[in-house]
C-alpha positions in Angstrom: -4.9 0.9 -72.0 -1.5 0.2 -72.7 0.3 3.9 -71.5 1.2 5.1 -67.9 -0.7 8.3 -68.2 -3.5 6.3 -69.6 -3.4 3.8 -66.5 -2.9 6.5 -64.2 -6.3 8.2 -65.7 -8.3 4.9 -64.9 -7.2 4.9 -61.4 -7.9 8.9 -60.9 -11.4 8.1 -62.1 -11.4 4.9 -60.2 -11.2 7.1 -56.9 -14.2 9.0 -58.0 -18.0 8.5 -57.0 -19.5 6.1 -59.3 -20.8 2.6 -60.1 -18.3 -0.2 -58.1 -17.6 -3.6 -58.3 -15.1 -6.1 -57.4 -13.5 -8.5 -60.1 -15.1 -12.2 -59.1 -11.9 -13.7 -58.1 -11.5 -11.0 -55.4 -15.3 -11.3 -54.5 -14.4 -15.6 -53.9 -11.6 -14.9 -52.4 -13.0 -12.7 -49.5 -15.8 -14.8 -49.2 -13.5 -17.7 -48.1 -11.6 -15.4 -45.3 -15.1 -14.1 -43.6 -15.8 -17.5 -43.7 -13.0 -18.2 -41.1 -10.0 -18.8 -43.5 -6.7 -17.2 -42.1 -4.1 -18.1 -44.5 -3.9 -17.5 -48.6 -1.0 -19.0 -50.0 1.4 -17.4 -52.5 0.5 -19.6 -55.2 -3.4 -18.8 -54.4 -2.6 -15.5 -54.7 -0.5 -15.7 -57.8 -3.2 -17.4 -59.5 -5.6 -14.8 -57.9 -3.6 -12.1 -59.8 -3.5 -14.0 -63.1 -7.2 -14.5 -63.0 -7.8 -10.6 -62.1 -6.0 -9.7 -65.1 -7.7 -12.3 -67.2 -11.6 -10.8 -66.0 -10.4 -7.1 -66.6 -7.6 -7.0 -69.2 -8.6 -9.7 -71.5 -9.1 -9.0 -74.9 -12.7 -7.3 -75.1 -15.3 -7.5 -77.3 -16.0 -3.8 -77.4 -13.7 -1.3 -75.9 -15.4 1.1 -74.5 -17.6 -1.3 -72.2 -14.4 -2.8 -71.3 -13.1 0.6 -70.3 -16.2 0.9 -68.0 -16.1 -2.6 -66.2 -11.8 -1.8 -65.7 -12.5 1.6 -63.9 -15.6 -0.2 -61.9 -13.2 -2.7 -61.1 -10.4 -0.6 -60.0 -13.3 1.7 -58.3 -14.1 -1.5 -56.4 -11.0 -2.7 -55.0 -9.8 1.2 -54.2 -12.9 1.7 -52.0 -12.3 -1.5 -50.2 -9.1 -0.6 -49.7 -9.7 2.8 -48.2 -12.5 1.0 -45.9 -10.0 -1.8 -44.9 -9.3 -2.3 -41.2 -7.8 -5.0 -39.1 -10.8 -6.7 -37.5 -10.9 -10.0 -37.9 -7.8 -13.0 -37.7 -8.3 -13.2 -41.6 -7.6 -9.0 -42.3 -3.9 -9.1 -43.1 -4.9 -11.7 -45.7 -7.6 -9.8 -47.2 -5.8 -6.7 -47.8 -2.9 -8.6 -49.4 -5.3 -10.1 -51.6 -7.1 -6.4 -52.2 -3.3 -5.3 -53.3 -2.7 -8.2 -55.5 -5.6 -7.4 -57.4 -4.9 -3.9 -57.3 -1.5 -4.4 -58.5 -2.8 -6.9 -61.7 -4.3 -4.0 -63.1 -2.0 -1.5 -62.7 0.9 -0.8 -64.7 4.4 -0.1 -62.8 2.4 1.3 -60.3 2.0 4.7 -61.8 -1.7 3.9 -61.1 -1.4 3.2 -57.8 1.0 6.0 -57.2 -1.6 8.5 -58.7 -4.4 7.9 -56.1 -1.9 6.8 -53.1 -2.4 10.0 -50.9 -6.3 9.7 -50.6 -5.9 6.8 -48.6 -3.8 8.3 -45.5 -5.2 6.7 -42.4 -3.4 5.0 -39.4 -5.0 1.7 -39.9 -4.2 1.3 -43.5 -0.6 2.6 -42.8 -0.3 0.1 -39.6 -1.5 -3.0 -42.1 0.7 -2.2 -44.2 3.8 -2.2 -42.2 2.9 -5.8 -40.6 2.0 -7.2 -44.0 5.6 -6.4 -45.3 7.0 -7.4 -41.8 5.6 -10.5 -42.6 6.9 -11.0 -46.1 9.3 -13.9 -46.5 11.5 -12.8 -50.0 14.1 -14.9 -51.2 15.7 -14.7 -54.7 14.0 -15.1 -58.2 13.0 -19.0 -58.9 16.3 -20.8 -60.0 18.6 -18.7 -58.4 18.0 -20.3 -55.1 20.0 -23.8 -55.7 23.1 -21.3 -57.2 23.0 -19.1 -54.0 21.7 -21.4 -51.1 23.2 -19.4 -48.2 23.4 -15.8 -49.4 21.4 -14.7 -47.2 23.0 -16.0 -43.8 26.5 -15.2 -45.8 25.8 -11.0 -46.8 24.1 -11.0 -42.9 27.9 -12.1 -41.3 29.7 -9.9 -43.3 27.9 -7.1 -42.6 27.9 -7.8 -38.9 31.6 -8.3 -39.5 31.7 -4.4 -41.2 32.5 -6.3 -44.5 30.6 -4.9 -47.5 32.9 -7.4 -50.6 30.6 -10.1 -51.4 27.8 -7.5 -51.3 29.2 -5.2 -53.6 30.4 -8.1 -55.6 26.7 -9.4 -56.5 24.1 -6.4 -55.3 23.7 -6.0 -58.8 22.8 -9.4 -60.2 20.9 -10.7 -57.3 17.3 -10.9 -58.6 14.1 -11.5 -55.5 11.5 -13.1 -56.3 8.6 -10.0 -55.7 5.8 -11.5 -53.6 2.2 -11.3 -54.2 0.7 -8.0 -52.9 4.4 -7.1 -51.5 4.6 -4.4 -54.7 1.9 -2.6 -53.7 2.0 -2.5 -50.2 5.5 -0.8 -50.4 4.4 1.7 -53.2 1.9 2.7 -50.6 3.6 2.6 -47.2 6.2 4.4 -48.9 3.7 7.3 -50.7 2.0 7.2 -47.1 4.3 7.1 -44.4 8.0 6.3 -45.7 9.4 6.6 -42.1 7.5 3.8 -41.0 8.6 1.7 -44.1 12.3 2.7 -42.9 11.3 1.0 -39.5 10.1 -2.1 -41.5 13.3 -2.2 -43.5 15.4 -1.7 -40.9 13.4 -4.4 -38.5 13.8 -6.9 -41.2 17.4 -6.7 -42.1 17.2 -8.8 -44.8 18.9 -8.8 -48.6 16.2 -9.6 -50.6 13.6 -7.4 -49.0 16.1 -4.6 -49.3 16.5 -5.4 -53.2 12.9 -6.0 -53.8 12.3 -2.4 -51.8 14.5 -1.2 -54.4 13.1 -2.8 -57.6 9.7 -1.0 -56.4 11.4 2.1 -55.4 14.0 2.4 -58.2 14.8 6.1 -58.7 13.1 6.7 -54.4 15.5 4.2 -53.3 18.3 6.7 -52.4 15.9 8.7 -50.4 14.9 5.8 -48.5 18.2 5.4 -47.9 18.2 8.4 -46.0 15.9 7.8 -43.5 16.9 3.7 -42.3 19.0 3.0 -40.1 20.4 -0.1 -42.1 23.6 0.7 -43.7 23.8 -2.7 -46.2 20.1 -0.5 -47.5 22.4 2.2 -48.1 25.2 0.8 -49.5 22.6 -0.8 -52.1 21.3 3.0 -52.3 24.5 3.7 -53.8 24.5 1.0 -56.5 21.2 2.2 -57.4 22.5 6.1 -57.7 25.3 5.1 -59.6 23.0 3.2 -61.6 20.9 6.0 -63.3 23.9 8.1 -63.1 25.7 5.8 -65.5 22.0 5.6 -67.4 22.3 9.5 -68.1 20.2 10.5 -65.4 21.2 14.6 -64.3 24.3 14.5 -61.7 23.0 17.5 -60.2 20.2 15.6 -59.2 21.8 12.9 -57.9 25.2 14.6 -56.1 23.5 16.0 -53.2 22.0 12.4 -52.1 24.7 10.6 -52.4 26.6 13.6 -50.4 24.1 13.1 -48.0 24.1 9.5 -47.5 28.1 9.3 -47.4 28.1 11.9 -44.6 25.6 9.8 -42.8 28.0 6.5 -42.7 31.0 8.9 -41.9 29.4 9.3 -38.4 29.7 5.1 -37.9 32.0 2.6 -37.5 31.7 1.5 -41.2 33.0 4.0 -43.2 36.4 2.4 -44.0 34.8 -0.8 -44.9 32.8 1.1 -47.2 35.8 2.8 -48.6 37.1 -0.5 -49.4 34.9 -1.3 -51.3 33.9 1.8 -53.2 37.5 3.4 -53.3 39.6 0.5 -54.1 39.9 0.9 -57.8 38.3 4.9 -58.3 36.8 5.5 -61.6 36.7 9.2 -62.8 33.3 8.6 -64.6 31.6 7.4 -61.6 29.0 9.6 -59.6 31.5 8.6 -56.3 34.2 10.7 -57.9 32.5 13.9 -57.6 30.6 13.7 -54.4 33.6 12.1 -52.3 36.0 14.9 -52.7 33.1 17.5 -51.4 32.3 15.1 -47.9 36.3 15.1 -47.2 36.3 18.5 -47.0 33.9 18.4 -44.5 35.2 15.1 -42.5 38.5 14.6 -39.8 41.8 13.0 -40.7 40.5 9.7 -39.6 38.1 9.4 -42.5 41.2 10.8 -44.8 43.2 7.9 -43.6 40.5 5.6 -44.6 40.7 6.7 -48.3 44.4 6.4 -48.4 44.3 3.3 -47.3 41.7 2.0 -49.0 42.9 2.5 -53.0 44.6 -0.3 -54.5 48.1 1.3 -55.1 49.2 -0.8 -58.0 46.2 1.2 -60.1 46.1 1.6 -63.8 46.3 5.2 -65.6 42.4 5.7 -64.6 43.4 4.9 -61.1 45.4 7.6 -61.3 43.0 9.7 -62.8 40.3 9.3 -60.9 42.2 10.4 -57.2 43.5 12.8 -59.2 40.5 14.5 -60.4 38.9 13.7 -56.5 42.7 15.3 -54.8 41.9 18.5 -57.0 38.5 19.0 -56.1 39.6 18.4 -52.6 42.4 21.2 -52.3 39.8 23.9 -53.8 37.7 23.0 -51.0 40.2 23.3 -48.3 42.6 25.3 -46.6 45.9 24.6 -48.0 47.3 23.6 -44.5 44.3 21.0 -44.6 45.1 19.8 -48.1 48.9 19.3 -46.8 48.3 17.2 -43.8 46.6 14.9 -46.6 49.1 15.0 -49.5 51.3 14.0 -46.3 49.3 10.9 -45.4 49.3 9.3 -49.0 53.1 10.2 -49.2 53.7 7.3 -46.1 52.1 5.0 -47.5 53.6 5.2 -51.1 57.2 5.9 -49.3 56.3 2.5 -47.2 54.7 0.8 -50.8 57.7 1.7 -52.6 56.4 0.3 -55.7 56.2 -3.2 -54.3 59.0 -3.7 -52.6 59.4 -6.6 -50.1 56.4 -8.0 -51.9 56.6 -11.1 -53.8 56.9 -11.2 -57.9 57.1 -7.1 -57.4 59.1 -7.0 -60.6 58.8 -3.4 -63.1 59.4 -3.8 -66.9 58.6 -0.2 -67.0 59.1 2.7 -64.8 55.4 2.6 -63.2 52.0 4.8 -62.8 50.7 4.9 -59.6 47.1 5.2 -58.5 48.8 8.0 -56.0 50.4 9.9 -58.7 48.5 13.0 -58.2 48.6 13.3 -54.2 52.5 12.5 -53.8 53.8 15.3 -56.7 51.3 17.6 -54.8 53.5 16.4 -51.5 57.0 16.9 -53.4 55.1 20.4 -54.8 55.1 21.9 -50.7 58.8 21.1 -50.1 61.0 23.8 -49.8 62.9 23.9 -53.3 66.4 23.1 -51.6 65.1 20.3 -50.5 63.3 19.1 -53.4 66.3 19.6 -55.5 68.5 17.4 -53.1 66.2 14.5 -53.5 65.7 15.1 -57.2 69.8 14.7 -57.5 69.8 11.9 -55.4 67.4 9.9 -57.2 68.6 10.7 -60.9 72.4 10.5 -59.0 71.2 6.8 -58.0 69.8 5.6 -61.7 73.0 6.6 -63.2 75.0 4.5 -61.0 73.0 1.6 -61.1 74.8 -0.3 -63.4 77.9 -0.4 -60.6 76.2 -2.0 -58.2 75.6 -6.0 -57.7 72.0 -7.5 -58.1 71.2 -11.4 -58.3 70.1 -10.8 -61.9 69.0 -8.6 -64.6 65.5 -8.8 -64.0 66.3 -7.1 -60.5 69.0 -4.7 -61.9 65.6 -3.6 -64.0 63.3 -3.7 -61.3 65.4 -1.8 -59.1 65.9 0.8 -61.8 62.4 1.4 -62.2 61.7 2.0 -59.4 63.9 4.5 -58.8 62.5 6.3 -62.4 59.3 5.9 -61.1 60.0 8.1 -58.4 62.1 10.7 -59.6 59.4 11.1 -62.1 57.1 12.5 -59.3 59.6 14.4 -57.6 60.1 16.3 -61.0 56.7 17.1 -61.7 56.3 18.0 -57.7 59.1 20.4 -59.1 56.3 21.6 -61.9 53.7 21.8 -60.0 55.8 24.4 -57.5 56.4 26.6 -60.4 52.5 26.7 -61.3 52.2 23.8 -64.0 48.4 23.1 -64.4 48.6 19.5 -65.6 47.8 17.5 -62.9 49.2 14.6 -63.8 53.3 14.0 -64.9 53.9 13.0 -68.4 53.3 9.0 -68.9 56.7 7.3 -68.8 58.2 6.8 -71.6 62.4 5.6 -72.4 64.7 8.4 -72.3 66.4 6.9 -75.6 66.8 3.9 -77.6 70.2 2.3 -76.2 67.6 2.6 -72.8 64.9 0.7 -74.5 66.8 -2.0 -75.9 69.4 -2.5 -73.2 66.7 -2.3 -69.9 64.6 -4.5 -71.8 61.2 -1.1 -71.9 57.7 -2.4 -71.8 54.7 0.1 -71.5 53.3 -2.5 -68.7 50.6 0.6 -67.8 46.7 0.3 -69.1 
């Protein structure tokens, strides 16, 4: 049996009436528990899994006979799970033994998923929750010495409303799956997802959260919608983006991400989320498709968080990404609301003024900025006379740049490029007001050979 479909069929047959038996290693360990043992170590459980796999999945002499024996073993384990009750001190260890053995005979949990609904009973659900609540999940062996304090570090950052470290390493942290834990998560997710969400929130542990993500995969975001744990919701966004990059249909993913963002918008962490997720916008991300739809239903404080999150010294791709988000947003709201957001973008851009006042902020070419589109939309809404006056003032300043005194030629070039950067957006705003369809202005280029040589023009954009 080598495929998911084959293993699923074996579990389905094992869930029907027929001869059953427990694998020898399982029977021995259950006997130990019935004689008074309470705790089974992780090392023993791991050895149990290997022993069960060797006994039931080893190289058979007779394939037909081996398949029947596998079916009987699965049937024995499923019956024991179905009748499990927490009636003595070693009951949770007994449950863990059964789950470890089931997981050893399954393939990517497809078999257990196919029969999970038949185990619906409160005793098993409570036992699964208790087992998971006491589960100690750590980093993959060998990683712990490289990240000795990461658990506490991430929890401290989360309490401060910061997701920077989690954003940096969530995709690279691999939890060590504890024996029995995988099957327990699958079963509880299928039987009572809200109970699993409560366990997740109560534990509030990054490695347990990453373990749950590893097990549930495409169901991670659905669980995130049920839990109050914001760090798990954040991890779920990373999962959704990974699925989108992997080719999953965005029509399936967008509604889930939209609901997640809407939930987070009702918390104090919205600004922190935007600071990590939208600092360097990516036009190829799922977030870029969903954010404008969410923003259209939110208020100005939420908009301000988005405006404040973006790195102004963005590359061309950031300018394109912001343009796409804001163009979609403008189609979702009335013009009067859109104009308020354009003004927010303009105010931050105008105060920044292409790094004026920042140390080492020299410009060796007119700059592309992440706010190119919203600022041009701001200018496009200005009265024609005011816009013409702004354009004329900037053009005059550029023409007269050589008549001013600067401490260095570099300072002269920087000021000229700063003025040209602003003029570029004013002129495109004029074009938009006339009905131009291009979201972004043309990339800045030298007006003639003299300007290119005299002002040492370099294309510093990416």
